[in-house]
PyMOL Python script that loads the backbone (N, CA, C, O; Angstrom):
from pymol import cmd

cmd.read_pdbstr("""\
ATOM      1  N   MET A   1       0.824  -1.211   0.000  1.00  0.00           N
ATOM      2  CA  MET A   1       0.000   0.000   0.000  1.00  0.00           C
ATOM      3  C   MET A   1       0.855   1.257   0.000  1.00  0.00           C
ATOM      4  O   MET A   1       0.325   2.363  -0.096  1.00  0.00           O
ATOM      5  N   ASP A   2       2.166   1.103   0.106  1.00  0.00           N
ATOM      6  CA  ASP A   2       3.040   2.278   0.113  1.00  0.00           C
ATOM      7  C   ASP A   2       2.932   3.070  -1.181  1.00  0.00           C
ATOM      8  O   ASP A   2       2.861   4.298  -1.157  1.00  0.00           O
ATOM      9  N   LYS A   3       2.920   2.363  -2.320  1.00  0.00           N
ATOM     10  CA  LYS A   3       2.839   3.055  -3.608  1.00  0.00           C
ATOM     11  C   LYS A   3       1.475   3.728  -3.764  1.00  0.00           C
ATOM     12  O   LYS A   3       1.385   4.834  -4.296  1.00  0.00           O
ATOM     13  N   LEU A   4       0.423   3.067  -3.305  1.00  0.00           N
ATOM     14  CA  LEU A   4      -0.915   3.655  -3.364  1.00  0.00           C
ATOM     15  C   LEU A   4      -0.981   4.910  -2.500  1.00  0.00           C
ATOM     16  O   LEU A   4      -1.573   5.911  -2.903  1.00  0.00           O
ATOM     17  N   LEU A   5      -0.380   4.863  -1.325  1.00  0.00           N
ATOM     18  CA  LEU A   5      -0.322   6.034  -0.449  1.00  0.00           C
ATOM     19  C   LEU A   5       0.411   7.177  -1.139  1.00  0.00           C
ATOM     20  O   LEU A   5      -0.020   8.328  -1.063  1.00  0.00           O
ATOM     21  N   LEU A   6       1.506   6.869  -1.805  1.00  0.00           N
ATOM     22  CA  LEU A   6       2.266   7.887  -2.524  1.00  0.00           C
ATOM     23  C   LEU A   6       1.411   8.528  -3.624  1.00  0.00           C
ATOM     24  O   LEU A   6       1.394   9.751  -3.764  1.00  0.00           O
ATOM     25  N   ILE A   7       0.715   7.714  -4.390  1.00  0.00           N
ATOM     26  CA  ILE A   7      -0.149   8.223  -5.468  1.00  0.00           C
ATOM     27  C   ILE A   7      -1.231   9.135  -4.888  1.00  0.00           C
ATOM     28  O   ILE A   7      -1.450  10.237  -5.391  1.00  0.00           O
ATOM     29  N   ILE A   8      -1.899   8.684  -3.845  1.00  0.00           N
ATOM     30  CA  ILE A   8      -2.986   9.470  -3.249  1.00  0.00           C
ATOM     31  C   ILE A   8      -2.452  10.761  -2.643  1.00  0.00           C
ATOM     32  O   ILE A   8      -3.081  11.810  -2.780  1.00  0.00           O
ATOM     33  N   ASN A   9      -1.318  10.704  -1.984  1.00  0.00           N
ATOM     34  CA  ASN A   9      -0.741  11.926  -1.410  1.00  0.00           C
ATOM     35  C   ASN A   9      -0.322  12.918  -2.485  1.00  0.00           C
ATOM     36  O   ASN A   9      -0.494  14.123  -2.302  1.00  0.00           O
ATOM     37  N   GLU A  10       0.220  12.449  -3.591  1.00  0.00           N
ATOM     38  CA  GLU A  10       0.557  13.353  -4.702  1.00  0.00           C
ATOM     39  C   GLU A  10      -0.693  14.075  -5.182  1.00  0.00           C
ATOM     40  O   GLU A  10      -0.674  15.285  -5.407  1.00  0.00           O
ATOM     41  N   MET A  11      -1.774  13.328  -5.336  1.00  0.00           N
ATOM     42  CA  MET A  11      -3.022  13.926  -5.805  1.00  0.00           C
ATOM     43  C   MET A  11      -3.600  14.892  -4.777  1.00  0.00           C
ATOM     44  O   MET A  11      -4.067  15.972  -5.140  1.00  0.00           O
ATOM     45  N   ARG A  12      -3.575  14.523  -3.511  1.00  0.00           N
ATOM     46  CA  ARG A  12      -4.100  15.402  -2.459  1.00  0.00           C
ATOM     47  C   ARG A  12      -3.303  16.705  -2.401  1.00  0.00           C
ATOM     48  O   ARG A  12      -3.884  17.783  -2.276  1.00  0.00           O
ATOM     49  N   GLU A  13      -1.991  16.611  -2.492  1.00  0.00           N
ATOM     50  CA  GLU A  13      -1.150  17.810  -2.438  1.00  0.00           C
ATOM     51  C   GLU A  13      -1.415  18.709  -3.644  1.00  0.00           C
ATOM     52  O   GLU A  13      -1.462  19.931  -3.506  1.00  0.00           O
ATOM     53  N   GLU A  14      -1.589  18.108  -4.831  1.00  0.00           N
ATOM     54  CA  GLU A  14      -1.901  18.898  -6.024  1.00  0.00           C
ATOM     55  C   GLU A  14      -3.233  19.630  -5.879  1.00  0.00           C
ATOM     56  O   GLU A  14      -3.429  20.693  -6.468  1.00  0.00           O
ATOM     57  N   ALA A  15      -4.150  19.057  -5.093  1.00  0.00           N
ATOM     58  CA  ALA A  15      -5.473  19.665  -4.887  1.00  0.00           C
ATOM     59  C   ALA A  15      -5.494  20.604  -3.679  1.00  0.00           C
ATOM     60  O   ALA A  15      -6.534  21.181  -3.358  1.00  0.00           O
ATOM     61  N   GLY A  16      -4.355  20.758  -3.014  1.00  0.00           N
ATOM     62  CA  GLY A  16      -4.277  21.680  -1.893  1.00  0.00           C
ATOM     63  C   GLY A  16      -4.570  21.068  -0.533  1.00  0.00           C
ATOM     64  O   GLY A  16      -4.702  21.790   0.456  1.00  0.00           O
ATOM     65  N   PHE A  17      -4.674  19.741  -0.471  1.00  0.00           N
ATOM     66  CA  PHE A  17      -4.890  19.052   0.805  1.00  0.00           C
ATOM     67  C   PHE A  17      -3.551  18.607   1.377  1.00  0.00           C
ATOM     68  O   PHE A  17      -2.577  18.436   0.644  1.00  0.00           O
ATOM     69  N   GLU A  18      -3.512  18.423   2.682  1.00  0.00           N
ATOM     70  CA  GLU A  18      -2.309  17.905   3.318  1.00  0.00           C
ATOM     71  C   GLU A  18      -2.178  16.417   3.020  1.00  0.00           C
ATOM     72  O   GLU A  18      -3.173  15.726   2.801  1.00  0.00           O
ATOM     73  N   SER A  19      -0.941  15.934   3.015  1.00  0.00           N
ATOM     74  CA  SER A  19      -0.732  14.509   2.828  1.00  0.00           C
ATOM     75  C   SER A  19      -1.141  13.768   4.099  1.00  0.00           C
ATOM     76  O   SER A  19      -1.241  14.355   5.177  1.00  0.00           O
ATOM     77  N   ILE A  20      -1.372  12.486   3.949  1.00  0.00           N
ATOM     78  CA  ILE A  20      -1.744  11.654   5.078  1.00  0.00           C
ATOM     79  C   ILE A  20      -0.620  10.661   5.348  1.00  0.00           C
ATOM     80  O   ILE A  20       0.183  10.364   4.464  1.00  0.00           O
ATOM     81  N   GLU A  21      -0.570  10.151   6.573  1.00  0.00           N
ATOM     82  CA  GLU A  21       0.535   9.273   6.961  1.00  0.00           C
ATOM     83  C   GLU A  21       0.308   7.820   6.611  1.00  0.00           C
ATOM     84  O   GLU A  21       1.265   7.087   6.363  1.00  0.00           O
ATOM     85  N   SER A  22      -0.945   7.390   6.586  1.00  0.00           N
ATOM     86  CA  SER A  22      -1.215   5.987   6.292  1.00  0.00           C
ATOM     87  C   SER A  22      -2.616   5.828   5.719  1.00  0.00           C
ATOM     88  O   SER A  22      -3.465   6.712   5.840  1.00  0.00           O
ATOM     89  N   LEU A  23      -2.831   4.687   5.099  1.00  0.00           N
ATOM     90  CA  LEU A  23      -4.139   4.339   4.559  1.00  0.00           C
ATOM     91  C   LEU A  23      -4.724   3.198   5.372  1.00  0.00           C
ATOM     92  O   LEU A  23      -4.011   2.296   5.812  1.00  0.00           O
ATOM     93  N   GLU A  24      -6.021   3.253   5.562  1.00  0.00           N
ATOM     94  CA  GLU A  24      -6.754   2.173   6.219  1.00  0.00           C
ATOM     95  C   GLU A  24      -7.735   1.599   5.202  1.00  0.00           C
ATOM     96  O   GLU A  24      -8.285   2.336   4.385  1.00  0.00           O
ATOM     97  N   VAL A  25      -7.955   0.288   5.249  1.00  0.00           N
ATOM     98  CA  VAL A  25      -8.840  -0.331   4.265  1.00  0.00           C
ATOM     99  C   VAL A  25     -10.260   0.228   4.313  1.00  0.00           C
ATOM    100  O   VAL A  25     -10.977   0.175   3.315  1.00  0.00           O
ATOM    101  N   SER A  26     -10.668   0.757   5.452  1.00  0.00           N
ATOM    102  CA  SER A  26     -12.025   1.284   5.589  1.00  0.00           C
ATOM    103  C   SER A  26     -12.186   2.716   5.076  1.00  0.00           C
ATOM    104  O   SER A  26     -13.306   3.223   5.013  1.00  0.00           O
ATOM    105  N   MET A  27     -11.086   3.371   4.709  1.00  0.00           N
ATOM    106  CA  MET A  27     -11.168   4.778   4.270  1.00  0.00           C
ATOM    107  C   MET A  27     -11.995   4.917   2.995  1.00  0.00           C
ATOM    108  O   MET A  27     -11.783   4.201   2.017  1.00  0.00           O
ATOM    109  N   ASP A  28     -12.935   5.849   3.029  1.00  0.00           N
ATOM    110  CA  ASP A  28     -13.781   6.157   1.882  1.00  0.00           C
ATOM    111  C   ASP A  28     -13.061   7.179   1.007  1.00  0.00           C
ATOM    112  O   ASP A  28     -12.525   8.170   1.503  1.00  0.00           O
ATOM    113  N   LEU A  29     -13.057   6.924  -0.298  1.00  0.00           N
ATOM    114  CA  LEU A  29     -12.326   7.792  -1.223  1.00  0.00           C
ATOM    115  C   LEU A  29     -12.863   9.220  -1.224  1.00  0.00           C
ATOM    116  O   LEU A  29     -12.088  10.174  -1.286  1.00  0.00           O
ATOM    117  N   ARG A  30     -14.173   9.369  -1.155  1.00  0.00           N
ATOM    118  CA  ARG A  30     -14.773  10.706  -1.184  1.00  0.00           C
ATOM    119  C   ARG A  30     -14.826  11.342   0.207  1.00  0.00           C
ATOM    120  O   ARG A  30     -14.389  12.477   0.396  1.00  0.00           O
ATOM    121  N   GLU A  31     -15.356  10.611   1.159  1.00  0.00           N
ATOM    122  CA  GLU A  31     -15.594  11.172   2.494  1.00  0.00           C
ATOM    123  C   GLU A  31     -14.306  11.371   3.298  1.00  0.00           C
ATOM    124  O   GLU A  31     -14.104  12.427   3.898  1.00  0.00           O
ATOM    125  N   ASP A  32     -13.445  10.368   3.310  1.00  0.00           N
ATOM    126  CA  ASP A  32     -12.240  10.433   4.146  1.00  0.00           C
ATOM    127  C   ASP A  32     -11.054  11.085   3.434  1.00  0.00           C
ATOM    128  O   ASP A  32     -10.275  11.813   4.049  1.00  0.00           O
ATOM    129  N   LEU A  33     -10.927  10.817   2.136  1.00  0.00           N
ATOM    130  CA  LEU A  33      -9.762  11.313   1.394  1.00  0.00           C
ATOM    131  C   LEU A  33     -10.077  12.544   0.551  1.00  0.00           C
ATOM    132  O   LEU A  33      -9.176  13.156  -0.024  1.00  0.00           O
ATOM    133  N   HIS A  34     -11.359  12.906   0.479  1.00  0.00           N
ATOM    134  CA  HIS A  34     -11.808  14.117  -0.215  1.00  0.00           C
ATOM    135  C   HIS A  34     -11.453  14.122  -1.707  1.00  0.00           C
ATOM    136  O   HIS A  34     -11.063  15.152  -2.258  1.00  0.00           O
ATOM    137  N   LEU A  35     -11.594  12.958  -2.351  1.00  0.00           N
ATOM    138  CA  LEU A  35     -11.350  12.876  -3.785  1.00  0.00           C
ATOM    139  C   LEU A  35     -12.663  13.145  -4.509  1.00  0.00           C
ATOM    140  O   LEU A  35     -13.680  12.513  -4.225  1.00  0.00           O
ATOM    141  N   ASP A  36     -12.632  14.099  -5.456  1.00  0.00           N
ATOM    142  CA  ASP A  36     -13.837  14.385  -6.236  1.00  0.00           C
ATOM    143  C   ASP A  36     -13.830  13.519  -7.501  1.00  0.00           C
ATOM    144  O   ASP A  36     -12.929  12.703  -7.688  1.00  0.00           O
ATOM    145  N   SER A  37     -14.815  13.693  -8.351  1.00  0.00           N
ATOM    146  CA  SER A  37     -14.956  12.857  -9.542  1.00  0.00           C
ATOM    147  C   SER A  37     -13.740  12.937 -10.455  1.00  0.00           C
ATOM    148  O   SER A  37     -13.272  11.917 -10.963  1.00  0.00           O
ATOM    149  N   LEU A  38     -13.232  14.138 -10.663  1.00  0.00           N
ATOM    150  CA  LEU A  38     -12.054  14.301 -11.518  1.00  0.00           C
ATOM    151  C   LEU A  38     -10.835  13.603 -10.905  1.00  0.00           C
ATOM    152  O   LEU A  38     -10.057  12.964 -11.615  1.00  0.00           O
ATOM    153  N   MET A  39     -10.676  13.727  -9.600  1.00  0.00           N
ATOM    154  CA  MET A  39      -9.555  13.080  -8.922  1.00  0.00           C
ATOM    155  C   MET A  39      -9.693  11.556  -8.970  1.00  0.00           C
ATOM    156  O   MET A  39      -8.690  10.852  -9.087  1.00  0.00           O
ATOM    157  N   LEU A  40     -10.914  11.043  -8.882  1.00  0.00           N
ATOM    158  CA  LEU A  40     -11.122   9.600  -8.983  1.00  0.00           C
ATOM    159  C   LEU A  40     -10.758   9.098 -10.374  1.00  0.00           C
ATOM    160  O   LEU A  40     -10.189   8.015 -10.514  1.00  0.00           O
ATOM    161  N   ALA A  41     -11.084   9.881 -11.407  1.00  0.00           N
ATOM    162  CA  ALA A  41     -10.700   9.504 -12.767  1.00  0.00           C
ATOM    163  C   ALA A  41      -9.175   9.479 -12.899  1.00  0.00           C
ATOM    164  O   ALA A  41      -8.615   8.569 -13.509  1.00  0.00           O
ATOM    165  N   GLU A  42      -8.517  10.473 -12.330  1.00  0.00           N
ATOM    166  CA  GLU A  42      -7.059  10.521 -12.362  1.00  0.00           C
ATOM    167  C   GLU A  42      -6.457   9.365 -11.565  1.00  0.00           C
ATOM    168  O   GLU A  42      -5.456   8.778 -11.976  1.00  0.00           O
ATOM    169  N   LEU A  43      -7.064   9.042 -10.435  1.00  0.00           N
ATOM    170  CA  LEU A  43      -6.594   7.920  -9.626  1.00  0.00           C
ATOM    171  C   LEU A  43      -6.659   6.624 -10.424  1.00  0.00           C
ATOM    172  O   LEU A  43      -5.745   5.802 -10.354  1.00  0.00           O
ATOM    173  N   THR A  44      -7.735   6.439 -11.181  1.00  0.00           N
ATOM    174  CA  THR A  44      -7.882   5.259 -12.027  1.00  0.00           C
ATOM    175  C   THR A  44      -6.724   5.146 -13.004  1.00  0.00           C
ATOM    176  O   THR A  44      -6.144   4.072 -13.164  1.00  0.00           O
ATOM    177  N   VAL A  45      -6.386   6.258 -13.661  1.00  0.00           N
ATOM    178  CA  VAL A  45      -5.299   6.268 -14.635  1.00  0.00           C
ATOM    179  C   VAL A  45      -3.966   5.966 -13.957  1.00  0.00           C
ATOM    180  O   VAL A  45      -3.182   5.160 -14.457  1.00  0.00           O
ATOM    181  N   ARG A  46      -3.712   6.604 -12.832  1.00  0.00           N
ATOM    182  CA  ARG A  46      -2.432   6.393 -12.138  1.00  0.00           C
ATOM    183  C   ARG A  46      -2.284   4.963 -11.645  1.00  0.00           C
ATOM    184  O   ARG A  46      -1.200   4.387 -11.732  1.00  0.00           O
ATOM    185  N   ILE A  47      -3.360   4.384 -11.129  1.00  0.00           N
ATOM    186  CA  ILE A  47      -3.294   3.002 -10.653  1.00  0.00           C
ATOM    187  C   ILE A  47      -3.118   2.042 -11.829  1.00  0.00           C
ATOM    188  O   ILE A  47      -2.366   1.072 -11.738  1.00  0.00           O
ATOM    189  N   GLU A  48      -3.809   2.316 -12.922  1.00  0.00           N
ATOM    190  CA  GLU A  48      -3.655   1.455 -14.098  1.00  0.00           C
ATOM    191  C   GLU A  48      -2.230   1.532 -14.630  1.00  0.00           C
ATOM    192  O   GLU A  48      -1.660   0.509 -15.010  1.00  0.00           O
ATOM    193  N   ASP A  49      -1.647   2.725 -14.664  1.00  0.00           N
ATOM    194  CA  ASP A  49      -0.254   2.875 -15.106  1.00  0.00           C
ATOM    195  C   ASP A  49       0.709   2.133 -14.193  1.00  0.00           C
ATOM    196  O   ASP A  49       1.633   1.471 -14.666  1.00  0.00           O
ATOM    197  N   GLU A  50       0.498   2.240 -12.892  1.00  0.00           N
ATOM    198  CA  GLU A  50       1.419   1.658 -11.907  1.00  0.00           C
ATOM    199  C   GLU A  50       1.235   0.151 -11.729  1.00  0.00           C
ATOM    200  O   GLU A  50       2.212  -0.594 -11.652  1.00  0.00           O
ATOM    201  N   PHE A  51      -0.026  -0.291 -11.664  1.00  0.00           N
ATOM    202  CA  PHE A  51      -0.302  -1.683 -11.315  1.00  0.00           C
ATOM    203  C   PHE A  51      -0.910  -2.506 -12.448  1.00  0.00           C
ATOM    204  O   PHE A  51      -1.030  -3.725 -12.327  1.00  0.00           O
ATOM    205  N   GLY A  52      -1.300  -1.847 -13.563  1.00  0.00           N
ATOM    206  CA  GLY A  52      -1.911  -2.572 -14.676  1.00  0.00           C
ATOM    207  C   GLY A  52      -3.319  -3.057 -14.375  1.00  0.00           C
ATOM    208  O   GLY A  52      -3.769  -4.053 -14.942  1.00  0.00           O
ATOM    209  N   VAL A  53      -4.021  -2.354 -13.480  1.00  0.00           N
ATOM    210  CA  VAL A  53      -5.361  -2.760 -13.060  1.00  0.00           C
ATOM    211  C   VAL A  53      -6.325  -1.587 -13.229  1.00  0.00           C
ATOM    212  O   VAL A  53      -6.037  -0.470 -12.797  1.00  0.00           O
ATOM    213  N   ASP A  54      -7.484  -1.851 -13.866  1.00  0.00           N
ATOM    214  CA  ASP A  54      -8.541  -0.851 -13.955  1.00  0.00           C
ATOM    215  C   ASP A  54      -9.469  -1.048 -12.758  1.00  0.00           C
ATOM    216  O   ASP A  54     -10.281  -1.973 -12.739  1.00  0.00           O
ATOM    217  N   ILE A  55      -9.342  -0.173 -11.763  1.00  0.00           N
ATOM    218  CA  ILE A  55     -10.094  -0.363 -10.520  1.00  0.00           C
ATOM    219  C   ILE A  55     -11.599  -0.189 -10.694  1.00  0.00           C
ATOM    220  O   ILE A  55     -12.371  -0.660  -9.858  1.00  0.00           O
ATOM    221  N   PHE A  56     -12.032   0.482 -11.770  1.00  0.00           N
ATOM    222  CA  PHE A  56     -13.461   0.687 -11.997  1.00  0.00           C
ATOM    223  C   PHE A  56     -14.022  -0.240 -13.073  1.00  0.00           C
ATOM    224  O   PHE A  56     -15.134  -0.035 -13.561  1.00  0.00           O
ATOM    225  N   GLU A  57     -13.246  -1.263 -13.441  1.00  0.00           N
ATOM    226  CA  GLU A  57     -13.660  -2.187 -14.491  1.00  0.00           C
ATOM    227  C   GLU A  57     -14.995  -2.867 -14.182  1.00  0.00           C
ATOM    228  O   GLU A  57     -15.833  -3.028 -15.069  1.00  0.00           O
ATOM    229  N   ASP A  58     -15.189  -3.263 -12.931  1.00  0.00           N
ATOM    230  CA  ASP A  58     -16.399  -3.991 -12.543  1.00  0.00           C
ATOM    231  C   ASP A  58     -17.410  -3.119 -11.812  1.00  0.00           C
ATOM    232  O   ASP A  58     -18.341  -3.642 -11.199  1.00  0.00           O
ATOM    233  N   GLY A  59     -17.245  -1.812 -11.864  1.00  0.00           N
ATOM    234  CA  GLY A  59     -18.153  -0.911 -11.166  1.00  0.00           C
ATOM    235  C   GLY A  59     -17.381   0.054 -10.285  1.00  0.00           C
ATOM    236  O   GLY A  59     -16.151   0.076 -10.293  1.00  0.00           O
ATOM    237  N   ILE A  60     -18.106   0.833  -9.541  1.00  0.00           N
ATOM    238  CA  ILE A  60     -17.514   1.884  -8.723  1.00  0.00           C
ATOM    239  C   ILE A  60     -16.900   1.292  -7.456  1.00  0.00           C
ATOM    240  O   ILE A  60     -17.507   0.453  -6.791  1.00  0.00           O
ATOM    241  N   VAL A  61     -15.698   1.740  -7.137  1.00  0.00           N
ATOM    242  CA  VAL A  61     -15.077   1.389  -5.858  1.00  0.00           C
ATOM    243  C   VAL A  61     -15.188   2.613  -4.949  1.00  0.00           C
ATOM    244  O   VAL A  61     -15.129   3.752  -5.412  1.00  0.00           O
ATOM    245  N   GLN A  62     -15.348   2.361  -3.657  1.00  0.00           N
ATOM    246  CA  GLN A  62     -15.553   3.472  -2.730  1.00  0.00           C
ATOM    247  C   GLN A  62     -14.536   3.525  -1.613  1.00  0.00           C
ATOM    248  O   GLN A  62     -14.406   4.552  -0.946  1.00  0.00           O
ATOM    249  N   THR A  63     -13.802   2.426  -1.392  1.00  0.00           N
ATOM    250  CA  THR A  63     -12.882   2.391  -0.257  1.00  0.00           C
ATOM    251  C   THR A  63     -11.482   1.954  -0.683  1.00  0.00           C
ATOM    252  O   THR A  63     -11.289   1.388  -1.759  1.00  0.00           O
ATOM    253  N   ILE A  64     -10.526   2.229   0.176  1.00  0.00           N
ATOM    254  CA  ILE A  64      -9.155   1.780  -0.043  1.00  0.00           C
ATOM    255  C   ILE A  64      -9.111   0.253  -0.094  1.00  0.00           C
ATOM    256  O   ILE A  64      -8.373  -0.319  -0.896  1.00  0.00           O
ATOM    257  N   GLY A  65      -9.890  -0.400   0.748  1.00  0.00           N
ATOM    258  CA  GLY A  65      -9.944  -1.864   0.758  1.00  0.00           C
ATOM    259  C   GLY A  65     -10.367  -2.435  -0.581  1.00  0.00           C
ATOM    260  O   GLY A  65      -9.824  -3.447  -1.025  1.00  0.00           O
ATOM    261  N   GLU A  66     -11.330  -1.799  -1.229  1.00  0.00           N
ATOM    262  CA  GLU A  66     -11.786  -2.271  -2.549  1.00  0.00           C
ATOM    263  C   GLU A  66     -10.683  -2.086  -3.588  1.00  0.00           C
ATOM    264  O   GLU A  66     -10.507  -2.932  -4.464  1.00  0.00           O
ATOM    265  N   ILE A  67      -9.944  -0.991  -3.494  1.00  0.00           N
ATOM    266  CA  ILE A  67      -8.833  -0.766  -4.425  1.00  0.00           C
ATOM    267  C   ILE A  67      -7.736  -1.802  -4.211  1.00  0.00           C
ATOM    268  O   ILE A  67      -7.239  -2.386  -5.174  1.00  0.00           O
ATOM    269  N   THR A  68      -7.357  -2.033  -2.967  1.00  0.00           N
ATOM    270  CA  THR A  68      -6.287  -3.001  -2.714  1.00  0.00           C
ATOM    271  C   THR A  68      -6.700  -4.405  -3.130  1.00  0.00           C
ATOM    272  O   THR A  68      -5.864  -5.177  -3.599  1.00  0.00           O
ATOM    273  N   ALA A  69      -7.964  -4.750  -2.969  1.00  0.00           N
ATOM    274  CA  ALA A  69      -8.438  -6.065  -3.417  1.00  0.00           C
ATOM    275  C   ALA A  69      -8.293  -6.189  -4.929  1.00  0.00           C
ATOM    276  O   ALA A  69      -7.893  -7.243  -5.423  1.00  0.00           O
ATOM    277  N   LYS A  70      -8.611  -5.133  -5.669  1.00  0.00           N
ATOM    278  CA  LYS A  70      -8.468  -5.162  -7.135  1.00  0.00           C
ATOM    279  C   LYS A  70      -6.992  -5.287  -7.523  1.00  0.00           C
ATOM    280  O   LYS A  70      -6.642  -6.063  -8.413  1.00  0.00           O
ATOM    281  N   ILE A  71      -6.131  -4.517  -6.849  1.00  0.00           N
ATOM    282  CA  ILE A  71      -4.703  -4.551  -7.151  1.00  0.00           C
ATOM    283  C   ILE A  71      -4.137  -5.952  -6.871  1.00  0.00           C
ATOM    284  O   ILE A  71      -3.303  -6.457  -7.623  1.00  0.00           O
ATOM    285  N   GLU A  72      -4.599  -6.561  -5.792  1.00  0.00           N
ATOM    286  CA  GLU A  72      -4.115  -7.894  -5.410  1.00  0.00           C
ATOM    287  C   GLU A  72      -4.817  -9.011  -6.170  1.00  0.00           C
ATOM    288  O   GLU A  72      -4.489 -10.184  -5.993  1.00  0.00           O
ATOM    289  N   GLY A  73      -5.786  -8.652  -7.019  1.00  0.00           N
ATOM    290  CA  GLY A  73      -6.460  -9.639  -7.842  1.00  0.00           C
ATOM    291  C   GLY A  73      -7.481 -10.488  -7.130  1.00  0.00           C
ATOM    292  O   GLY A  73      -7.741 -11.621  -7.536  1.00  0.00           O
ATOM    293  N   LYS A  74      -8.064  -9.959  -6.074  1.00  0.00           N
ATOM    294  CA  LYS A  74      -9.060 -10.722  -5.300  1.00  0.00           C
ATOM    295  C   LYS A  74     -10.459 -10.392  -5.756  1.00  0.00           C
ATOM    296  O   LYS A  74     -11.426 -10.934  -5.222  1.00  0.00           O
TER     297      LYS A  74
END
""", "prot")
cmd.dss("prot")
cmd.show_as("cartoon", "prot")
cmd.util.cbc("prot")
cmd.orient("prot")
């Protein structure tokens, strides 16, 4: 999850938010991490570039846990 944390922190900093120290599987992308629709689209691209996985392939993901499950192929 270190690389995912790095990606999310880069995006948060670009949007004017402070970086976070760690990710929890229960964190909500919109509510906890304050990612809007445009940021979620960018997150999809960055994760696909880094991990070769389209996190929204099977529908909308809402939590860090759902993203990590997709990355890990579960």
